[in-house]
C-alpha positions as CSV (number, residue, x, y, z in Angstrom):
1,M,68.5,-67.5,-88.8
2,S,70.3,-67.4,-86.1
3,S,71.5,-63.8,-86.9
4,K,68.1,-62.9,-87.3
5,Q,67.6,-64.1,-83.8
6,Q,70.1,-62.1,-82.1
7,N,69.1,-59.3,-84.1
8,N,66.1,-59.7,-82.6
9,N,66.8,-59.9,-79.2
10,K,68.8,-56.7,-79.2
11,P,65.9,-54.4,-79.1
12,R,64.5,-56.3,-76.5
13,D,67.3,-56.1,-74.4
14,S,67.4,-52.5,-74.8
15,E,63.9,-52.0,-73.8
16,D,64.2,-54.1,-70.7
17,D,66.9,-51.8,-69.5
18,E,64.5,-48.8,-70.5
19,D,62.2,-50.2,-68.1
20,D,64.4,-50.7,-65.3
21,E,65.4,-47.3,-65.4
22,L,61.6,-45.9,-65.5
23,K,61.3,-48.0,-62.6
24,D,63.9,-46.6,-60.8
25,L,62.4,-43.0,-61.4
26,P,60.6,-41.8,-58.4
27,E,56.8,-41.5,-58.8
28,N,56.9,-37.6,-58.4
29,P,58.6,-36.0,-61.3
30,W,58.9,-32.9,-59.4
31,A,61.4,-34.9,-56.8
32,I,63.9,-35.6,-59.7
33,K,67.3,-33.7,-59.0
34,I,68.3,-31.9,-62.0
35,P,72.0,-32.9,-62.6
36,E,74.4,-29.7,-62.5
37,F,75.4,-28.1,-65.6
38,K,79.5,-27.6,-65.5
39,P,82.2,-26.2,-68.1
40,E,82.9,-29.8,-68.9
41,D,79.4,-30.1,-70.6
42,N,80.2,-27.3,-73.0
43,P,84.1,-26.7,-73.8
44,H,83.8,-24.5,-76.9
45,G,81.5,-22.1,-75.2
46,L,78.5,-20.1,-77.3
47,V,78.3,-19.3,-80.9
48,A,77.2,-15.7,-80.3
49,E,76.9,-12.9,-78.0
50,S,73.7,-12.3,-76.3
51,S,72.8,-9.1,-74.1
52,F,69.8,-7.8,-72.3
53,A,69.1,-4.3,-70.8
54,C,66.4,-3.2,-68.4
55,L,65.8,0.4,-67.3
56,F,65.3,1.3,-63.5
57,P,63.4,4.1,-61.9
58,K,65.2,7.2,-60.5
59,Y,64.8,6.4,-57.0
60,R,66.6,2.6,-57.5
61,E,69.6,4.6,-58.6
62,K,71.5,5.2,-55.2
63,Y,70.8,1.4,-53.9
64,L,72.3,0.2,-57.1
65,T,75.4,2.0,-57.2
66,E,75.8,0.6,-53.8
67,C,75.1,-2.9,-54.6
68,W,76.1,-3.1,-58.1
69,P,80.0,-4.3,-57.1
70,L,78.3,-7.4,-55.4
71,V,76.2,-7.8,-58.8
72,K,79.2,-8.3,-60.7
73,K,81.1,-10.4,-58.3
74,A,78.2,-12.6,-58.4
75,L,78.0,-13.1,-62.2
76,E,82.0,-13.0,-62.4
77,P,82.1,-17.0,-62.0
78,H,79.6,-17.3,-65.2
79,H,81.5,-14.8,-67.3
80,I,78.8,-12.6,-67.7
81,K,79.6,-8.9,-68.1
82,A,77.2,-6.4,-66.3
83,E,77.3,-2.7,-67.0
84,L,75.1,0.0,-65.1
85,N,74.4,3.1,-67.1
86,I,73.2,5.9,-64.7
87,L,72.9,8.6,-67.4
88,E,70.7,6.4,-69.2
89,G,68.9,4.6,-66.3
90,S,69.7,1.3,-67.3
91,M,71.3,-2.0,-66.6
92,T,72.9,-4.4,-69.3
93,V,73.9,-8.0,-69.1
94,T,76.1,-9.7,-71.5
95,T,77.7,-12.7,-72.5
96,T,81.5,-13.0,-73.2
97,R,83.8,-15.9,-75.2
98,K,84.5,-17.9,-71.8
99,T,80.4,-17.9,-71.1
100,W,80.1,-21.5,-71.0
101,D,76.3,-21.6,-69.8
102,P,73.7,-20.8,-72.4
103,Y,70.8,-20.3,-70.0
104,I,72.7,-18.2,-67.6
105,I,72.0,-14.9,-69.6
106,L,68.4,-15.3,-69.0
107,K,69.0,-15.6,-65.3
108,A,71.2,-12.8,-65.4
109,R,68.0,-10.8,-67.3
110,D,65.7,-11.8,-64.4
111,M,67.8,-10.8,-61.8
112,I,68.3,-7.2,-63.0
113,K,64.5,-7.2,-63.8
114,L,63.9,-7.9,-60.1
115,L,66.4,-5.4,-59.1
116,A,64.7,-2.8,-61.0
117,R,61.3,-3.9,-59.4
118,S,62.5,-3.0,-55.9
119,V,63.8,-6.5,-54.8
120,P,66.6,-6.7,-52.4
121,Y,70.3,-7.8,-53.9
122,E,70.1,-10.7,-51.2
123,Q,66.8,-12.1,-52.6
124,A,67.5,-11.2,-56.3
125,V,70.7,-13.2,-56.5
126,K,69.0,-16.4,-55.4
127,I,67.7,-16.6,-59.3
128,L,71.0,-17.6,-60.3
129,Q,70.6,-20.9,-58.6
130,D,69.0,-23.9,-60.9
131,D,66.1,-24.9,-58.8
132,M,64.8,-21.0,-58.3
133,F,62.9,-19.1,-61.0
134,C,61.2,-15.8,-60.7
135,E,57.8,-14.1,-61.9
136,V,56.9,-10.6,-61.8
137,V,52.9,-10.5,-61.8
138,K,50.9,-7.5,-62.9
139,I,48.1,-6.8,-60.8
140,G,47.3,-3.0,-61.7
141,S,44.9,-3.7,-64.8
142,L,42.6,-6.6,-62.7
143,V,40.7,-4.4,-60.6
144,R,39.4,-0.9,-62.0
145,K,38.6,1.2,-59.3
146,K,41.6,2.6,-57.3
147,D,40.4,2.6,-54.0
148,K,39.3,-1.0,-54.6
149,F,42.6,-1.8,-56.1
150,I,44.4,-0.5,-52.6
151,K,42.5,-2.7,-50.4
152,R,42.8,-6.0,-52.0
153,R,46.6,-5.2,-52.6
154,Q,46.6,-4.6,-48.8
155,R,44.7,-7.9,-48.1
156,I,47.9,-10.0,-49.8
157,V,50.3,-8.3,-47.2
158,G,47.9,-8.5,-44.0
159,P,48.0,-6.7,-40.9
160,N,51.6,-5.9,-40.1
161,G,52.6,-8.6,-43.1
162,A,51.4,-12.0,-41.3
163,T,49.4,-12.8,-44.3
164,L,52.5,-12.5,-46.8
165,K,54.5,-14.4,-44.1
166,A,52.5,-17.2,-44.2
167,I,52.1,-17.4,-48.0
168,E,56.1,-17.4,-47.8
169,L,56.2,-20.3,-45.6
170,L,53.8,-22.6,-46.9
171,T,55.3,-22.2,-50.7
172,D,58.9,-21.6,-50.3
173,C,58.9,-18.1,-52.0
174,Y,59.8,-14.9,-51.7
175,V,57.0,-12.6,-52.3
176,L,57.1,-8.7,-52.6
177,V,54.2,-6.6,-53.4
178,H,55.4,-3.2,-55.0
179,G,53.1,-1.0,-56.7
180,T,51.4,-2.6,-59.5
181,T,53.3,-5.9,-59.6
182,V,53.7,-8.6,-57.3
183,S,57.4,-9.9,-57.4
184,I,57.7,-14.0,-56.6
185,I,61.4,-15.8,-56.4
186,G,61.6,-19.6,-55.4
187,P,60.5,-23.0,-56.9
188,Y,58.1,-23.6,-59.9
189,K,55.2,-25.2,-58.0
190,G,55.5,-22.4,-55.3
191,I,55.5,-19.8,-58.1
192,Q,52.2,-21.3,-59.4
193,H,50.9,-21.1,-56.0
194,V,51.8,-17.7,-55.1
195,K,50.2,-16.5,-58.4
196,K,47.1,-18.4,-58.0
197,I,46.8,-16.5,-54.4
198,V,47.5,-13.1,-55.7
199,E,45.1,-13.2,-58.8
200,D,42.3,-14.7,-56.6
201,C,42.8,-11.7,-54.4
202,M,42.6,-9.5,-56.9
203,K,39.0,-11.1,-58.1
204,N,37.8,-10.3,-54.5
205,I,38.8,-13.9,-52.9
206,H,40.4,-13.5,-49.6
207,P,44.1,-15.1,-49.4
208,V,42.8,-16.9,-46.3
209,Y,40.9,-19.3,-48.1
210,N,43.8,-20.4,-50.2
211,I,46.0,-20.6,-47.5
212,K,43.9,-23.0,-45.4
213,R,43.9,-25.0,-48.7
214,L,47.4,-25.3,-48.7
215,M,47.9,-26.1,-45.1
216,I,45.6,-29.1,-45.6
217,M,47.3,-30.1,-49.0
218,R,50.9,-30.1,-46.9
219,E,49.4,-32.0,-44.1
220,L,47.9,-34.5,-46.9
221,A,51.2,-34.7,-48.8
222,K,53.0,-36.1,-45.5
223,D,50.6,-39.3,-45.5
224,P,52.3,-42.0,-47.8
225,K,48.6,-43.5,-48.3
226,L,47.0,-40.3,-49.2
227,R,49.7,-39.3,-51.5
228,N,48.8,-40.5,-55.0
229,E,44.9,-40.2,-54.2
230,N,42.5,-37.4,-55.1
231,W,42.3,-34.6,-52.5
232,E,39.0,-32.9,-53.4
233,R,37.0,-34.6,-50.4
234,F,39.2,-33.2,-48.2
235,L,39.7,-29.5,-49.5
236,P,37.0,-27.3,-48.0
237,K,34.7,-25.5,-50.5
238,Y,33.7,-22.2,-49.9
239,P,30.1,-21.1,-51.5
240,K,29.6,-17.4,-52.5
241,K,27.6,-15.5,-49.6
242,N,27.4,-12.3,-51.6
243,Q,25.1,-13.7,-54.4
244,T,22.5,-10.7,-55.1
245,K,18.8,-12.1,-54.4
246,R,17.0,-10.6,-56.6
247,K,13.2,-9.5,-55.3
248,K,10.1,-10.9,-57.2
249,P,8.1,-8.0,-58.7
250,K,4.4,-7.7,-57.4
251,K,2.7,-7.8,-60.4
252,V,4.4,-10.3,-62.8
253,R,3.6,-9.7,-66.1
254,K,2.6,-12.6,-68.3
255,K,3.9,-12.6,-71.8
256,G,1.1,-13.7,-74.4
257,E,1.8,-15.7,-77.5
258,Y,3.7,-14.5,-80.0
259,T,2.3,-13.1,-83.5
260,P,4.2,-11.5,-86.1
261,F,1.3,-9.0,-87.0
262,P,1.5,-5.7,-84.9
263,P,-1.2,-4.8,-82.7
264,P,-4.3,-2.6,-84.0
265,P,-3.7,1.2,-83.8
266,Q,-5.6,2.9,-80.7
267,P,-8.0,5.4,-82.3
268,S,-7.1,8.9,-81.4
269,K,-9.1,11.7,-79.2
270,I,-10.7,13.2,-82.7
271,D,-11.6,9.7,-84.1
272,Q,-13.5,9.2,-80.8
273,Q,-15.1,12.4,-81.3
274,I,-15.9,11.9,-84.8
275,E,-17.3,8.7,-84.0
276,S,-19.5,10.1,-81.1
277,G,-20.8,13.4,-83.0
278,E,-18.8,15.9,-80.6
279,Y,-16.8,17.0,-83.6
280,F,-19.4,18.5,-85.6
281,M,-21.0,20.6,-82.6
282,S,-20.6,24.3,-82.0
283,D,-18.6,25.6,-79.3
284,A,-21.8,26.4,-77.1
285,Q,-23.2,22.9,-77.9
286,K,-19.9,21.3,-76.6
287,R,-20.1,23.8,-73.2
288,A,-24.2,22.9,-72.8
289,I,-23.4,19.2,-73.1
290,K,-20.3,19.7,-70.1
291,L,-22.7,22.1,-68.2
292,R,-25.4,18.9,-68.1
293,E,-23.1,16.5,-67.6
294,K,-21.5,18.5,-64.5
295,L,-25.2,18.9,-63.3
296,Q,-26.0,15.6,-63.5
297,R,-22.8,14.3,-61.4
298,N,-23.6,16.7,-59.0
299,L,-27.4,15.5,-58.2
300,E,-25.9,11.9,-58.0
301,S,-23.2,12.8,-55.2
302,E,-26.0,14.7,-53.2
303,K,-28.4,12.0,-53.5
304,V,-25.2,9.8,-51.9
305,R,-24.6,12.6,-49.5
306,Q,-28.6,12.8,-48.1
307,E,-28.8,8.7,-48.0
308,R,-25.4,8.8,-45.7
309,R,-26.7,11.6,-43.5
310,Q,-30.1,9.5,-43.4
311,K,-28.7,6.4,-41.9
312,S,-27.9,8.2,-38.5
313,F,-31.8,8.8,-37.9
314,I,-33.2,5.0,-38.6
315,P,-33.5,3.3,-35.4
316,P,-32.1,0.1,-35.0
317,E,-34.6,-3.3,-34.7
318,E,-35.1,-4.3,-31.2
319,K,-34.7,-7.7,-30.2
320,R,-37.6,-9.5,-28.2
321,H,-36.8,-11.2,-24.7
322,T,-36.9,-15.0,-24.8
323,S,-36.6,-15.3,-20.8
324,G,-39.7,-17.1,-19.4
325,S,-40.8,-14.4,-16.9
326,L,-41.7,-12.3,-19.7
327,E,-42.9,-14.7,-21.9
328,K,-46.9,-14.7,-22.1
329,P,-48.6,-17.9,-22.9
330,S,-50.1,-18.2,-26.1
331,E,-54.1,-18.2,-26.5
332,S,-54.0,-21.6,-28.6
333,A,-52.0,-23.2,-25.7
334,P,-54.3,-26.1,-24.2
335,V,-54.9,-25.4,-20.3
336,D,-54.5,-28.2,-17.8
337,I,-57.4,-28.4,-15.3
338,S,-56.3,-31.0,-13.2
339,K,-53.2,-29.3,-12.7
340,L,-54.9,-26.0,-12.1
341,K,-57.5,-27.7,-9.2
342,R,-54.5,-29.3,-7.5
343,K,-52.8,-25.8,-7.4
344,V,-55.5,-24.0,-5.7
345,K,-55.9,-27.0,-3.1
346,R,-52.6,-26.6,-2.2
347,A,-53.1,-22.6,-1.8
348,K,-56.1,-23.1,0.5
349,A,-54.7,-26.0,2.6
350,S,-51.8,-23.5,3.2
């Protein structure tokens, strides 16, 4: 029983040790420092040889020939062989027997890819560091029209490169806009932010909005109380202002109830003539009917015209005056004799 108890206690102790190790880890996984890979970690080297090649345009030939000794010098500590073929217009990186880092060949591949995309050597050599990554974003196929593409690409650069400089300062990345691609070198999280800004700009969302968002996020990250909370309530929200407001039509047609049967066919002109009997008449009879109808219309229009003309000769009705001076006493109204006698006496006395 004692041996069983000891065996049961062993995994518990190991679990406790793991819990202690997890407690020591920081809350942010991006803050964990990656241990450096050294030659002692891989003393036997690589099993097979790996190589990558990359083509470069003609205008980069002069610059690459000048900086190629520096490229070789940067790859020499990692035992990577670099070749420049000017006739074919290609760059090749290959591992050797002394190469001890298996991932360095991918870093060297990214380095020559960036050099082919017009990135200067001083920036491209940074990709050999463990905490630096790169990505080449293709923006040529995101916008169809060429003039729109040029305008939106210019927004990423901004006036005198101000927007591009702000993006680099906020994300700790190097950004190069060249042709139909955007080359980004920096930490992984910074590359994600820059990629989102570039793609949104090609979708007609100005980079200033995302830059403001990043500035607010940087200030919130400094506050230890708000570091682990949701930041959505602090971040600005920009509603779309260029929504097309469709005008309502003057006459709204109401759809009737659905019926599976088609509408009845409308009678044609010949059917109407057969129904009225006109189809069986001669040409002379048809002309006579048309002439009669025309005379009837003329008579009706003449009658309307005469009525309109006679209106100006009709005198207007006169209104009767209702004032007291012009009003005559009616015969049926009774006469007050006493008032009349008093009136006569006053007149004689005066």
